[in-house]
Structures are given as structure tokens and as C-alpha cells.
C-alpha positions, 0 to 999 in steps of 0.5 A: 491434220498436220500439214493443214492450215485452217484460216478462220476468224478469231485468235482464239480458234487459231489458238485451239489449232495450234495446240492441236497441231502441236499435240498431234505432232507431239511424240514425247510423253512430256510434250503430251502432258503439256498440251494435254493440260493446255487442251482441256481448256478446250473442251466442248461444254456440250460433251456429256460427261459420260462421252468426255470420260471415254474421250479421256480414257481414249487419251491416255491410250493415245500416248501409247506408241503400239508401233502399228502402221495406220490405214490409208486415207482418202484423199480430200475432203468436202466443202459443202457444210450441210449435215448429210451427205453421206453418199455423195460423191458431187461432180462426177467426173472432171469433165467440164472442160467438154461439158461432159456433166452436169457440175454440182454446187458442192464439187471437190477442189484441190491442187496436186502435190507431194506428201509432207515429210510428216505424212511419210512417217509411220504412224501408230494406229492410235497415234493416226486416229489422234484427230478423231479421239481428241480432235473430236470435241475440240473440233466440235468448237469450231463447228457452228463457226464459218470456215472461209478458206482451207489451205493445203500445204504440199498435201493435195489431192493423192491418186485416189487408187494408192493407199496409205498415201503414196504418191501417184507415179503419174501425178505429172499428168495433168489429165489425170482429172477422171476420179476413181469409181470403184465398182460397189458390189466389189466394194461391198464383198469383205476383204479376205482377212486372216481370222483369229480362232475364237476359242472358250474359256473352257478351251484356254489352257490354265496353270495349277496352284502346285501350293495350294492347301485346299479343305473343306469347310463345314459338312456337305449337302448331298455331296455338295459343300458351301464352302472351301478353304484356299491356303488362308481364304475361305471361298463360298458358293457365289464368290469370284476367284481368279484362275492363272493361265498357262501363258504368263502374258495373259491376264488372270481369268476371272470366275465365279464359284457356283458349286463345290463338290470332291470327286476324286479330286476336290472340285468346283463349277466356274462360271466365267466372266470375260475382260472388256479387252475379249470383247468388241470393245478391245482396248477401249473397254474399262480395264476394271470391267467385266462382262458375264458371258454364258460359258462354264465349266468344272475345275479342280480346286487346285487351279484357283489363284485367289479370291477376287471382288466383283461388284453387281452395278445395278442401274440406279433407280432414278437412272432416266434422269440422271443423264448428263451429270458427272458420274465420273467417280470409281465404282471400285478401287483399282487394287488389281483385285476388285472389279465390277459388271453391269452387263452379260456379253454375247461373243458371236453377235457382240451384244450387251444385255442386262444379265437375266434375273434368276432366283434358284429355289433354297435346295438349288442355291449350292449347286445352281448355274444360271449359265447351265440353265441358259445353255440347256434351254438353248440346247433343247430349243434347237432340237425338234420335239414331239408330243401328245400321241394320237391314240386313234392314228395307228400305223405299223411304221409310224406314230402320229403326234398332234404337237411338235415344238422347235426353237421355242415355236409349236407346230400343229396339223393345220399349221403353215411352215417356212422351208428351205427351197430345196425341201421340195419341187413342184410337178411343173418344171421350169426352165432355170434361167439361163445366164445369156452371154450378152457379149457379140461375136460379131461387132464391127470393132472399128464402128465400136472400137471399146467393145473389147472392154466388155470380157466379162459377162457379170452384170451390176445389178442382175437378178441371176443369182438371187435364191427362190424364197422359202417353200411354204407347206401346210402340215397334214401329219405329224409323226416319227418313223418306229424303230427296229424295237418298235418304239418311235425314233423321236429323235427324227421327227417328220411331217407330210405336208401339202404344197403351196404354189407361188405365182412364179412356181407355176407355169406363167413363171415370173411374169405370174409374179409381177402382176400377183401379190407378194403374199399371194399362193395357190393351194396344191393337193401335192404333198412332200415328207420333210424332216421337222428340223428343216422348218424355218419358221411358221406362218398363217395361210388363210382362204381369202374367202373366209377372212373377216377382214378385206385381203388388205387389211390382213396383209398389213397386220404383219409379214408372215401372212399369206392367202390363196383363193384358187388352187393350181392342177399342175397336171392341167396347168389351169386354175381351179376352185380349192377343195373343201380340205383346203378350207378347213384351215381352223384345227381344233384339239389334237390331231386331224380331223377334229375341226369344228366346222369350216367357213368365216364362223369357224376362222372366227372363233380361230382368230379370236383365240390367236394373240392380239395384235401387239399394241404399245404406247408410241414413243415419243421420237426426237431425230437427229441428223433427220434429212428429209425423214426416211428413218422416221417415216419408217417408225411411223410405219411400224406404229411404234414412234411418235417423232416431236422433234427433229433435228437438220441443219440443211434447210431443203431437207429440213423443210421436206420433214415439216412437209411430211410431218407437220405436227413435228417441232423441226429445229433447223441449226446446229445440235451442239447449240440445242443441246448446249441450250438444253443443258443450260437450263433453256426451255426454248430456242431464239426462235421460240420453238419449245426444247425437249426436256430431260425425260421427254424423249423416248426413242432417240434415232438419227444417222451422224454425218459420215464423210469419213466413214463413207467409201462412196464419199471420195472426198473425206478423211481429211481436216473437214470430214474429221471435223464433221465427224466429231458430230458422233460425239454430239450425238451420243451426248444426246443420248447421255443427256436424255437417257431415251428407252432405245437409241439408234444410230444408222450410218454407212457400212463403213462405219464399223470397220473405220480406223480398225473399227475404233469409232464403232468401239468407241461408241459402244464403249460409251453406250456401255458406260451410260449404262445402255444395252447394245449390239450393232449389225449390217443390214441390207436394205434389198432384203426387206423390200426395195430394188437397191443394194444398200448396205448399213451398219445400225447400233441398237440401244436399250435402257436398262430395263428394256428389252434389247431389240433384234436385228429383223429377219430378211424379208425378201431374197437378194443377190448373195453377191450384196449380202455380205454383212458379217464384220471383222474387228480385231481379226473376229468374225461378228454376225447380228442375230440374223439366222435366215442369211440370204433366205426370204419369205418374199421374192426379191423386188426388181426394177420392173416392179418398182417403176415400169408404171411411170409414164414416159418422160423426155431428158429434162422433164420439169412437170412437178405434178403430172398423172399416172396415166395407167393403173399400177402393174405390180404389188410394190406398186399398188403398194407404193402408190397407197389410197390417194384420193385424186392421184397425183404424181409428183416429183417425176423429173429428171436432170437436164443433161448436156446435148453431148451427154444426151446424145451419149445417152440415147447411143447406149443400147437398150439390151442388159448391161450396155454401158459406155463401152458400147457406143459407136465411134462417130459423128454426131450432129447435137440438138445445139447445132454443132457435130461431135468429132470421132475419137482418134486412136493415136497410140500403142496399147501395150497392154491391150494391144491392137484391134482385129483389124490391126487398128491402135487402142491407145488415145494418150502416149500413156499407154505406151508406157510414157508420160501423158502428153497434154496435147493427146487430150481430145474434146467433144467426142461421143465417146468420152476420152477420159475413159479409154485413157484410164480405163486400164487402171479402173476396171475399164470403168464398167457401168459408166453410161450403164443402164438399169435392167428391168430384172435387176436392182439398183446399185446404191442410190446417189445424191447426185445421178451422173452417167459419169459418176460413182453409180454410172448406172442411172439410165432408164432401161428404155428411155434415153435419160437418167431416172427421175426423182421419183424413181430413186425415191421408189428405190428408196422405198418412199410412198409416191405421197412422200414430198420432196423440197427444193430444186431437182439436185435438192431433191436429189440429195434429199433421196440419197442421203435418207434411210429407205423407209422399209429398212427402218419399219423392219427395225421399228417392228422388232423395237415395237416387239421389244417394247411390247415384251417390256410393257406387257409382262402380264400378257407373257404367259403364252410365251412361258408356257412355249418354252414350258411345253418344249422342255416337258416335251424334252422329258416326255411328260404330256399334259393333255391339253394347252387349256389344262396347262392354263 
């Protein structure tokens, strides 16, 4: 910002920018103090008090120079003033001179130049972050003012493959116009960083207080005391104390005393608190706020340093209506001995949750530790247990049981379970997919001079490494082997299972799966024995003929529902009618052979006993920065949301939202203006639309614009993007004012690491200050049913009294390379609550599944409505088409590329992995009557040498290590001159002009598919064109009935900026579970009994039946 001058209308705006510039350049405390006072008058009224308080706290931190070098920035900015441009790399390559690509209306522009002096000076991390911490709410006041032009003073565009604003040594070359198009998969891989070893409080070294005088007060109760005198202070059970660390540079450790006793030494049981700096909040936290953790230990009282006061800050009764009020009152005085807490913290998953309400019985008050109870319960759930021994099932070597429990789940004979793929194999042995080398050894190097650059067999978007989905089996027996003493080995229970085949496990292979339902199985009489500890979960598998509803209705009621119609005989490799015992899915009483019958009547009785479908009232939802509505569409499919209001400033996206949600009030204006109207008491906006009032919004969802965070958008991280990124603060202010029950923020994966994770920390800090429970995680959309790699950062929050949702477990297996979902913050690794990792219950969705049924079209196809010309072929296609009364295919249109680009696409081979390096160096007559030229190789390439025929490989003098010569530039060649010119520095531009692979997946769907763009793999697998709008929409999981608005570039942009509906549906189902647990507490008996039964099994206590337990 220091080197940027914004020329706008209004003297007040200029003055604010002048003050801001001075502030960012200020070095002394006095300068900062003077400018801070001046800047206070520039604060925006629509920033809520809670958010403003966090920013003020951050302002204080900014003043501390920690001497940490700031992160590098991307080099540029987007000129487009619309809201949702997250993946936008408008203007693919700067090849407009020879018509290589269509130029987008929002293509970036800039001047080359050297760094200014201010930029070359190292700044601390937080000083470098001033533009986000402080300018967030100062620059917001400029948001809705027109910026007429931006002039860069000496900064210009710096070489994109250089970090920390280092000028490119080749910047003198006028032809280095090709922008970097990094490999998206490589970008997604986690940077290998040295991680701190996470130590628990019990592992921390403490210091004894040698001079302490300790004596008991009162008589013990069953060896436990209620009070003790430490020095001159009386400490009771329930009081909080400090413990000195062995390292004096560390702050005091704080704990609550839950028990006092004597065992040779005077002892106490410490339930630890952690400070905010020990959480993911780091330096953004409140120094007076503590967090409860499930860590405790026995300690000698001689370690106690002194008594401290820790207050529980409970949410007020009127919490939901207090949004936007100035609550900047100190909870306690900062006297060094007083603290407060309001949340429980999970250090592995970075989850802040309301502490569970636990009330010990009267006889346990002197020795009750809630942390011990929760830890013991978790340990008991992680161990498999068996109960209900079957007396009528006898064996010399085994003891049979009717019930097993694991991780809070019950398993009975007849239940179906998930197992890892390695748990058992099948009688049919399929050939493993061979990793074929797509490189040819007999290539004519004179005809294909760039083919030598294909040195790797790796193909972007390939599914060759995708794992198999979980195995599924039906429990036949639950047993434990007898030990030598004749007693059962209950520590190692086992299951005897019937195997289910998936279509791809039969002799038909993957082709069989393509035409089958994704949840279709085949019965098998093959059996396997597995350890109970291997079980990954329970699912429901029914014989389709016994269902009392259609297969479609049955399948739609949840992800863990499968069906079978036939049995598979591996010996004859044929399908048969299932045997009678396969159809006896109903199990009554204990153990096998106790069924009351078969068929529909018995199944109906069984289904009546199943937990009914979770029904909760739909939440009134406000979707901010809604785009065309992908996030809301998924929530609607999950049945949790009813979007009453949406805010989208870009008119084509707002019109698309209206088309698909006619009952929603869509505001097409600045969110800051709307919030200011509401906060000032207005009921309607200037168009007469009713504004949501406090208490109306039950769920808030949205994805604030994120050019500064997205690794895709290279034109970011300077004035304009920082200015737009302040909308994160606006979005948090919406949350603070409306206080919804549930809150969701979606953004690109880089959101969590931007500015050394300070944006993430401040966002979570704002939510914690408001009183919200919150967490964050990274989700891969490809694991939820789309043929696309798209990692997204998700922040979830729940109001006090609600259940904080968990992140959804993956449904589909996906390429492991794209499933690195952990986050490193302050050298500590965080993972979400997801336990399945790269596993999934369904196979991966491929490009073939996604779009093989769509009719063939040509380059530039523009018919907005056509017929399908065929039936759907895959489960995905049947699902995505839906039940249209008169099927019409809309938006199967593609961009009309120039004659030269069309010729290049025509010469790209159809083989997997084909891209520009396969192009022949020939002269071609174009459709416009002109003829291309052959690319001339005029220089030696000191890196790649000469070809096998002795031909040169360089196209510019820079290949010889010299300066670039503008005269070397060539135009109108089939092989784009710019790609071999800079290929050595950019991984040979792998993937540009690349074709999708039928059995692979899309790279991240972008807002403008260009063969020379960031995601160059945008060519149809068989047709000589770029992907159509509808094909991109399907890659995002939009139903075919979903409408888009505007011209073809508008529609591509709406699709590329959207949240994939299958991903938001999976999140919505988790929100629905949380809402159900809160609203249906009277129906929690079954959940309680499941936990109780698991505990009873631990102590070998038995109940005759579950009914008697009720």
C-alpha cells in the first residue's frame, strides 16, 4: 500500500488514504499513537462492536515489532469490482498479439518496474499485515465508492515465480508476458514445514515451590479432603490455582483442583486450562481468556504457586438479541490473578465448544473430574466390546455373542458393516490397473519437436491411484476365541461375515460399475473372518424386492443405504437369485436364527423399529455473497435450510439466484450499505425490499470475496484485493448483529494460511468473542460426489446452546494426491474430525460418469436449449438429470475460439495426457483462409541441448543464457512460441491445451476455461473444443435443471465461483444432525442407551434385552 496512490473523487477519501499510508509507514510508537487517534475518526459504522474490539486488540499487537519477515505477495490485482471472483484468472495468457486466446473483460493490466525502497525493507509479520488488520475497516468505507483508476508508483508487476517481491532478473525482456500457470495438484500439496511437538499439560515441566507450608483443613471424607492451606491461603476443591513452569519465560500454568488427598505426599488432581496463545488463536487471543481442555493429572501440592480467580462467562439469557450492541466491558480486572473461560478446546481438531454440563452426585463432589469421565468414555468407546452371550451356540474353541459395541455403535448378527479394502479379498481376481506409459519411443522429433518435454508418466486428473471404496459384509457370527484357561478373549472379538460384491468387484470390472447404481451390491455366500476392531461403521443393506418403497426413495433417505437384487456366483461368473438366508435381513431377539419371518411384513416391522428420519424445522437462512446459489442449493437438498434472503452485488449471478429461488428476496447491492440500514433501524431498502431484522436469521452462510487468499488468482494481494478482503470483516459483522444459530464461512484453501494464518485467527477470535462455538477444516469436494478436485476452507460456528456440527465424513474415494487436508498453523498441525481419511463408502466419480451422455457439439455451439438425444448411462447422470417432465438440456454451449486456437485443439491427440507438447510443427490452413507458419528453432538450448537429429531447441536468445531479443518473437504458429520460450522455467507448461481423461477428473473448475489458462486441461476428451457451461456445471454437481444467467462468460463465471452443491449438502446434513440433537432432546434416549450399554459391557454387566433397559 505504501507505494500505491488511489485517485478517487472526494477529499475525505484522499485524506483517509493519506492517513492510512502514513500509518503503514510509521515506525515509532509516537507516530503510531498520533495516527491511531486520527484513524479512529475513519472507522466504519457498520463494523460491529465485537469485531471492532478484536481489530482494536490487533492494532495493539501491530505496534509490537517482532522482527519477523513478512510473507511474499502475489503481484497484481483484479480490476473487476464484482463480489465473487475467487478462481478468476481472467485473460488466460498474454497472447493477444496472435489471437491465441480470448481476452476476458477483466484482464489484468500493469506496468513493469523495479521495487520501491519501501518494499525492499523487511517488515515484521504483523507490520506487513497492517493493511488487513487496520485497513480492513478503514478501507471498507471506500468499498461502495467508484475507483476510477489506480496508478502504481514503481511497483508494477514483479516476476511471478519470485518470492518476497524480488525483481525478476529477466524483467528487461519484453516478451516474458506468459503468466505462471502452476500445477494445481502441486499447489494443493502441503508445504513440508518443521512442526512443533505438541505437548500436553501433563508433559510440561513444572517447578516446585520449596518454601510452601501446606496443611490440611478439616477431616477427610473417605481419604479425600475438601480444603487445604497453602502458605496463608485456604484452597478448596473447585478452586483454581497456578503452577510455575520450569522455564521462567513461560506464563504460569492454571488448573482447577478437583480432588485433594494424601498418599505419602499431599496431592491434588489438576484439571488444566490452556491459554489462548496455546490454541489456534495464538497472539490474536484475549490474554485474560482461558479454555477448558480435557487434560488432567495428579500433582503434589508443593507445585502450587498460588490461588487464582477463574470465572465462567456464561451466555446471557438474551444473547440472541444482543447482537451489535457495545459489550466492550471488561469481564474481570486485569490484575494478573483473574481470568475467565467460556469454551472447551480440542487441540487436535481446533474445536471450541461449550463445556458439557456435568453435575456430580453428592458423594462424588470431593473427587469428581469431568475430564477423567470424558477421557474414560472415549477410551471405552475406542475398544470393541461384546455382550449378550448365546447359550444355545456352543463350541469348544469359541464363545458366541449377540451384540458387540465399538465407538458408541451397536452391532448385531444380521447387521451390515463397512471394512477397509484390505479386510478381505474376492474369489474373482481382476487385473490391477496397469500404469501405462503414455510416452512414445518412436516419435518423429522433427514433426513433434516439443514432445521431449514429456519426461513424466504422471497425468493430471488421473484416478489410477484412487483407492477402492470400503468393503461391505453382513455379520453372520460374533464370537471370541477361548484362551488356554477356557475363558473368552474379550479383548479381541471377531466377526464372521458374508461378503457383498460391488459391480466393479465382479468379472465386469469398472465397466460394470459405470452403468450400475452407486449403492447397488450383489449378495455372495463367500465368507470372511475379521477383527471387530477393523469395523469402520454400520450401513443398511436390503433386498430390493422386500422394500416397501422404491429403490430411489429408499436410497435418498441417507448415504449409508445399499440394496441388492441378485447374488453373484464367482465360480460361474454369473448372476443368480439370492438364497433365502440372504433375504432374511431382519433379526429379532439375540443371535442368529431368531428371526420372526421373512419378506415385506417382517421388514416393515423392522423398519418401524428403526430411528425415524430426522425431522427438524428448516432454518431461516441469509446467504451473503451468494453468487448463483451453489451453497444454498446444497443446504436445500439437505432439508435444513430455507433461504429467505440473499445478497449478491454482481447482477448476472443475482439474476441466476432469483431464477432458481423465486421465493427468496435477493438484494443486488453492497452488503455494507444493507447492514448499515438495518443497524440504523430501517425496515426496507431503497427498492422497498424488506430487510431481515434482528432475530429473523437462524443460519448465516456465505463466501466472502477472496482474491487475496486464492492461489488461483495471480492478480491479488495488493491494494484492491486487500480492500475487497475487508468484506470478511463485514461478514463477521453480519454474524455479530443477527446472532444466527448456525454460521458457515466458505473460502479457498489458502484462506487458512494467508498472512501466516492471521486472517483465520482473527476470524475465529471474532466468533469466540461473540460467544460462538467454532471450528475450521479443509474439505475436498471430490470426496462428496463430483469429478473435480476442489479443496475449500470451511469455518463452522454454532450459538450457545446448539450443538457444533462436525465435518462430514468422505462419501467417495478420491485421488490421494488431492486429499491433503491438514493445516499447519504456527508450526502445529491441525486435522478436522474426519476419521475416514482417503477412504469412502462409494467409488470415485469420473469425467465419464459426469458428461458422457451429453450430445456432441462443435466449437462455438450457442444453442441455449437442445434435446438430450439419449438416455442417461451412469448413476450420476440419472441423478443429475432428475425427474424432468419434458427433458430439455440447457446451456450446453461453449466458447467460440479463434481459428488458430481451433486448429490447435484439432491437432491435440485423443490419448490421455495429451497437451500442447503433442502438437506437430506444420503449416495448417485455417478456417479463415490464412495459413499458419512453422515454428523456427533458431538458438541452442543450454539446458535441453539438441534433439536426436541434431536440431536446435531454442526459440529465443535467452535459451543460450543471453538477454531476450524482441526480434525472436514468432506469431501465427501451431505450436505457441511463448510456451517453448518459457517452458524450462515453468514445468514445461504441462497440461496447457490438455484434454480431460474419461476415467479421470476435472482440475478445479475456473471462471473462464482457456486452453492457455491456469487450468489448461479444459479440452473435451474426444471433441475438438473446450468444455461447455453445462459440463462445467456438472463438474460442480449442479442439477441439469439449475439455471444460469447472462452471456457465456457470465455463466462460466457463475459456475466457477460457486460452492459445489454436493459438498454443501454434506455439510448441511451435519448441521441437520446438530439441530436435531438440540431440538429433539426428548428423543435422545436411544443415544444415551447406546453409550450406557457400551459402558456396561466394559464392566461385564449384562441386561437381558434392550427393551428391558428401556
